N, C-alpha and C positions, 0 to 999 in steps of 0.2 A: 784189176786195172794197172797198167805199167806206170811207174813213177815219171813225172815230168822231168826232162833233163834240164840242167842249168842253162845251156844255150837256148833251148826253147823258151824257157821262162824269161831269160834276159831279152830275147827278141820280141817278146809279147809286151814288155813294159812300154807305156807311152812316153815316159820322160827319158831323156838321154842317160845311158848308163855305160860305164867303161869298166872292164876288168884288166888288171895289171898284175905281173908277176912280182916276186919279192924285190927285185931290183928297180921296180917302177916302170917297166916297159909294158905298153898296152898289148894285151893278148886278144882282146875281143871287144867289139863295140856294137851295140844294138842299132837298128836303122835310124832311130831318132838322133843318136849321138853322131853317126856318120853324116846325117843331113846337116847337123849344126857345126861339126868340127871338121868335116871333110872325110871323103871316103878313104883316104890314106892314113887315117889316125892309127890303126893297128901297127905295132912295131915301133911307134914313137915313144919317147920317154914322157912321163906325166909333166915333167917341167917344161918340155918342148910344146906340149899340148896347151898348157895353161902358163902363159908367160907373164902373169901379173903378180906383183909382190905379195899381195894378201894371200893368194892361193899357195905361193911357194913357202911362205911362213907357216901356213896350216899343214903343208906336207912335211915340213921339218918337225913340227910339234908331234904329228902322228908317228913319224919314223922314230922319233926319240922316246915318246911316252906310250905309244900305242893308243888304241881306242878310236874315238871319232872326233872329227873336227869340221867346222863349216867355215866357208869364206865366201865373199861376194865376188862376182865376176861380171865385168862389163864387156859387152860386144857392141862395137860401133858399126852400124850399117850405113848404106847410102842415104836413106831417108830418115832412119830413127835408130836410137840406142835401145838395146835390151839388157836387162839385169837378171843375172842368174845366181841362185844359191847353190853352191857346190858343197856336197857332203862327201868327206873322205873317210874311209873305214879301212883300217889294216888289222884283220883278225889275227889271233895269236899264232895260227898255222902258217902265216905268211901270205903274201899277195895283197892286192888292193881291190876295193870296190868303190867306184867313184860315180856318184849320181848328181844330176843337175836339175834344178827346178826353176822354171821361169817366174820370177817375182816382179816383173816389170809393172803389172797392174797394181800389185800391192804397194810397191814403192810410190807409184804415181798417186794412188789414193791417199797415202800417208802424206805426201807433199802437198796435195790439194787440201787435206784437213788442216795442216799447219798454216797454209796461206789463208784458208778461210777464217780460222781463229784469229790470226794476225790482222786480217782486214776488218773483222767485226770489232776487235778490240780498238783498232785505230778509229773506225767510224764513230764508235761510242765515246771514246776518250776526248775527242775534239769538243763536242757540245757539252760534255760533263765539265771540262776544263773551263769553258766559257761560263757555264752556269755557276760553278764554284767561285769564279772570280767576281761575278756580278753580285752574288750573295754576300760575299766578304765586303765588297764596297758598300752595298746597301746597309750592312750592319754598322758601318761607320757613320761619319758625319754627312756623307753624300746622300744617305737615306732620308735625310730631313728635307731635302730640296725636291719639291713636287715634280718639276720638269725632268730632273735627272732620274727620279724614281720611275716615272712613266716611261722614259726612253729605255731604261734598263729592263723593266718588266716586259716591254714589247719584244726586245731581243731575246729575253729568256723564254718567252712564250714560243718564239720561233724555233729556238733550239730544242725546246721540249717536244714541239710538233715534229721536228726532224727525227728525234730519237724514236717517237711513237710510230712514225712512218717506217723507219728501219726495222723495228721490232715486228710490226705488222707484216712487212715483206719477208722477213726471216721466217716467221710462222707460216706464211702462205707458201713459201718455197718448201719448207719441211713437209707440209700436208701434201703438196703435189708429189714430192719424191716418194713419200710413204704410199701413195696410191698409184705409183707408176705402173705396176703390173696389172692393175685392175682397169680393164678397158671399158670406158663408158658406152652404154648402148641405148640410153633413152633418146627419143627423137627431139631434135632441137632445131628451131628455125634460125638460120644465120641471119636472115632479114630482120626478124624480131630482135635478136641479140644486138645487132649493129644499131638499129634505130633506137633501142633503149639506151645504149651507150652514148650515142650522140646527144640524146635529150638530156642525160645526166650531166654531160660535159659542156652543154651549151653556154652556161655562164662563164666557164674558163675560156671557151673559145672567143666569146665576146670580149672578155677582158684583155685577151691577147690580140684582138683585132684580126682574127682569122675566120674566114668563111669556110664552112664544112659542107662540101657538095656530096650528095649521095647518088650513086647510080647502080640501083639494085633492081634487077628484073622481077616482075610479080611472080613468075614461076620458078623462083630459086628454090630447089628442093631441100627438104630437111636432111640433117646429118646425124648419126649416132654420136651423142656427146653428153657432156656435163654443162648444163645451162650456165651455172654460176662461174665455173672456170672459163668458159668461152667469153662471158661478159668480161672477166678480168683480162683476158688476152686482148680484146679490142679496146678496153679502157686503157691499158698500158700502152698500146700502140698509138691510140689517138692522143693520149697525154704526151707521149714522146714526140709526136708530130707538132703538137701545139708548142712545146717548149723549144725544140730545136729547128723547126721548120716555119716558125712564125714569120720570118722575114719574107717568105714567099707570099704570104697573105692568103693562102688558100690550101686546104686539104681536101683530097677527093678519096672517098671510099667507094669501091666498085665491087660487084659480085659477078661471077661467071661460073657456069657449069662446064666442066671439062670432060671429055670422053676418056681421056687417058693422061696419066701423069707418071713421070719416071719415079719409081720407088713406092708407088701405091697401086695396089691391085684394083682395077676397075675404075669407074668414073669418080670424079671428086668435085667439090665446090672450091673455088678460089676467091677469097676475100682479100682485096688489095687496098692497102693504106698508103697513099702517095702524097708527099708534100713537095714544095718547090723551094725549100729554104737552102741553107749553106751546104748541105750534104757532107759527106766524109770521104776521105781517101779510101779507095778500095782495099788498101793494105790492111786497114783496121777491121774490115767487115768480118773476117773469121773470129775476131775477139769480141765483137759487140754483145754476144750472149754470154760471155764469161761473167761470173759474179764479181761485182764491184769494178769491172773495167769501165773507164770513162776516157773518151777521146779528149775532152776538155774538162779536167777534174774541178777547176775553180768555177767554171760556169755550171756544171752539173750540180754542185753543192749550193750555189746561189739560187738555182731554180727549184731546190728541194729534192733533187733526184737522189735516190739511195744506191744506185748502181746495180740494182737487182731486177728492175722491171723487165728487161729483155731476157734475163736468165729464167724468170718465171714463165714468160711467154714460150720460150723453147721447151721447157719441161712440160707445159700443159699440152702443147701441140704434139709433143712426142707421145704423151699418155693417150692422145686421140689417134695415134698411129698416122699422124699427118706430117707435113713438112713445112718449115719456115725458110723462105727464100728471101735474101736481102740483097738489093742492088742500090748503089749510090755513086755519085761522082761529085767532087768539090764544085759548088756553085750551081748544081743541077738537082738538089734535093735528094730525097731518099724514098725507096719503094720497098714495102714489106708485104710479101705475099704469104697468106696463110692457106695452106692446101689441106683440106679435110675430106677423107673418103666418104662416099655416100653409103657404103655398106661396111659392117664391122669387119676389121682386118683379122686374119687368122690367129 
């Protein structure tokens, strides 16, 4: 069997790769490199190809000391930026081999992890600071006053409940993410799930002065799903409507079977949770399912929100290979559509 030539091997690589002579001029580039850097990249000097200081510094180090060096490269596109890891190699015989690897997702995941840790730390630090302050006060002379003690203990109980809710939501989000690739297939009745959710939250609705209307057809079909997770979806959505849509005085939950839905193969069931409260500016809608995002942070904390409810909903619906569609306008309330396929998705 004949040996594979260097040009053939180079052009078979999926990542962008350049070859350059001892002076640094590009002699060959595989298709991925030409697509990323331009068809005219052969003949250019490496410094002209990579005009960013970090790459230039790495070129200087390798030219001086030999061996291998890495540098990060940022490409700014019309709609998004991509980050690449550039590996520069200058073998002893002369010439250069330059490869690039797209690390945009890795960088984004690391940034998301840092933000997540920072947000969790912040959310826990606030109630812990309150608890520590009240404990210190109660250990002093104020602890002898029954009225002060009762007031402080009530606030401490609220802060402890807030931390308990946050930890419960974090554990729930973790479980959903761990099971993301396991597609639920047990038959579940959306009608039964919604009715059970409304019954469980009826005291909360009565306390908020909100009427919950149901419009669910008797022939609403079952969907393949995880019963407990779907209960959590509609519990979170109804709680959200009761907290932020209470001013409208009414929440409506309706169900419909749809023959076709964009992004879903075949028919689906749509469960809609609609309120007529304050609503939100559409500019915020893409961020509503982000972890810890709140349009009104102070109000959310006062109502006991953890900032994770809609993130959990999004992940559960995604696990069911469904879609979550949100619409809202200021002063016109908010509408949350949960679209669930009738048949298991591929």
